[in-house]
C-alpha positions as CSV (number, residue, x, y, z in Angstrom):
1,M,0.4,7.6,9.1
2,A,-3.3,6.8,9.0
3,D,-4.1,10.6,8.7
4,A,-2.0,10.7,5.5
5,M,-3.8,7.8,4.0
6,V,-7.5,8.7,4.5
7,T,-9.6,11.5,3.0
8,K,-11.1,14.2,5.1
9,G,-14.9,14.1,4.6
10,D,-14.8,12.5,1.1
11,N,-14.5,9.0,-0.1
12,I,-13.1,7.1,-3.1
13,K,-16.6,6.3,-4.5
14,N,-17.2,10.0,-4.8
15,I,-13.8,10.8,-6.2
16,L,-13.5,8.2,-8.9
17,P,-15.8,8.1,-12.0
18,D,-18.3,5.2,-11.8
19,T,-16.6,3.3,-14.7
20,L,-13.2,3.5,-13.1
21,Y,-14.5,2.6,-9.7
22,T,-16.2,-0.5,-11.1
23,K,-13.0,-1.6,-12.9
24,V,-10.8,-1.1,-9.8
25,D,-13.4,-2.9,-7.6
26,E,-13.6,-5.9,-10.0
27,W,-9.8,-6.1,-10.2
28,L,-9.4,-6.0,-6.4
29,K,-12.1,-8.7,-5.9
30,R,-10.3,-10.9,-8.5
31,E,-6.7,-10.3,-7.4
32,A,-7.0,-9.7,-3.6
33,N,-10.4,-11.0,-2.6
34,I,-11.4,-7.6,-1.3
35,G,-13.8,-5.0,-2.6
36,L,-12.9,-1.3,-3.2
37,A,-15.6,-0.5,-0.6
38,M,-13.1,-1.6,2.1
39,L,-10.8,1.2,0.9
40,N,-13.5,3.8,0.6
41,S,-12.1,6.3,3.0
42,F,-8.6,6.0,1.5
43,K,-7.0,8.7,-0.7
44,P,-6.4,7.7,-4.3
45,I,-2.7,7.5,-3.8
46,S,-3.3,5.2,-0.8
47,V,-5.5,3.0,-3.0
48,M,-2.8,2.9,-5.7
49,T,-0.3,1.8,-3.0
50,V,-2.5,-1.1,-2.0
51,L,-3.0,-2.0,-5.7
52,M,0.8,-2.0,-6.3
53,A,1.5,-4.0,-3.1
54,T,-1.1,-6.6,-4.1
55,T,0.4,-6.9,-7.5
56,Q,3.9,-7.2,-6.1
57,Q,3.0,-9.9,-3.6
58,K,0.9,-11.9,-6.1
59,Y,3.2,-11.9,-9.1
60,F,6.6,-11.3,-7.6
61,P,6.6,-13.0,-4.2
62,N,9.7,-13.6,-2.2
63,K,11.0,-17.1,-2.6
64,P,11.4,-19.1,0.6
65,G,14.5,-17.8,2.4
66,E,14.6,-14.6,0.4
67,T,14.6,-11.2,2.1
68,Q,13.4,-7.9,0.7
69,L,16.3,-5.5,0.1
70,D,15.2,-3.0,2.7
71,T,14.8,-5.7,5.3
72,Y,18.3,-7.1,4.4
73,F,20.0,-3.8,5.1
74,Q,18.0,-3.2,8.3
75,N,19.0,-6.6,9.6
76,M,22.6,-6.1,8.6
77,G,22.7,-2.7,10.4
78,T,21.1,-4.0,13.5
79,S,23.4,-7.0,13.6
80,H,26.4,-4.6,13.5
81,G,25.0,-2.5,16.3
82,K,24.0,0.4,14.0
83,Q,21.0,2.6,14.7
84,V,18.3,1.9,12.0
85,F,15.8,4.6,11.1
86,G,13.7,5.7,8.2
87,L,15.0,8.1,5.6
88,E,11.7,9.8,4.7
89,T,9.7,12.1,6.9
90,Y,6.0,12.2,7.1
91,R,4.0,15.4,7.3
92,T,0.3,16.3,7.1
93,K,-1.0,19.6,6.0
């Protein structure tokens, strides 16, 4: 999975325009206490996934005792002796 997330020989600082890089860096520092430099080798889609997950966790956290929908169905299947596996496949070029 790591191969799909990282760039090959490039980095996010070179890919993003300076103004956008600065905005994303400031947002990440404010919202997640990490700088964009920590994600420098990530592909833009991977950075976006981190941004979305950060937003989800901060603004829409699970309440104590709540379970995410995917986890609920995985647990239900496992408790009924069902095989649990992913629906998506992962490929690299």
